[in-house]
C-alpha positions in Angstrom: 1.7 -7.9 14.1 -1.2 -8.1 11.7 -1.2 -7.8 8.0 -2.3 -4.1 8.0 0.6 -3.2 10.3 3.0 -4.9 7.9 1.7 -2.6 5.1 2.2 0.5 7.2 5.8 -0.5 7.9 6.5 -1.7 4.3 9.2 0.5 2.8 7.7 0.2 -0.7 4.2 1.3 0.5 5.7 4.1 2.7 7.5 5.5 -0.4 4.2 5.3 -2.4 2.3 7.3 0.3 5.1 9.9 0.7 5.6 10.6 -3.0 2.3 10.3 -5.0 4.0 10.9 -8.4 6.9 8.5 -7.9 7.7 5.1 -9.4 6.8 3.4 -6.2 3.3 5.0 -6.2 2.7 3.4 -9.6 4.3 0.1 -8.6 2.1 -0.3 -5.5 -1.0 0.8 -7.4 -0.2 -1.9 -10.0 0.5 -4.6 -7.5 -2.5 -3.8 -5.4 -4.9 -3.7 -8.4 -3.5 -6.6 -10.3 -2.1 -9.1 -7.8 -4.1 -8.2 -4.7 -1.3 -8.2 -2.1 -2.9 -9.6 1.1 -1.1 -6.9 3.2 -2.4 -4.1 1.1 -5.9 -5.5 1.1 -5.8 -5.7 4.9 -4.6 -2.1 5.1 -7.5 -0.9 3.0 -10.0 -2.9 5.0 -8.7 -1.5 8.3 -8.2 2.1 7.2 -10.7 2.6 4.4 -7.9 4.0 2.1 -5.9 2.5 -0.6 -2.3 1.6 0.4 -0.8 4.1 -2.0 -2.9 7.1 -0.8 -1.7 9.6 1.9 
């Protein structure tokens, strides 16, 4: 399992993608932009989308 696959299966990132106006959307957006989660970064590199976008 690579890092991007982990992000796809991450329950927090799943919630952020399912409900754009939710707390989890903001949380993942904050973590991604401020702390640079390696799994989220790998997801973006592989898919070309931010981890919190549908």
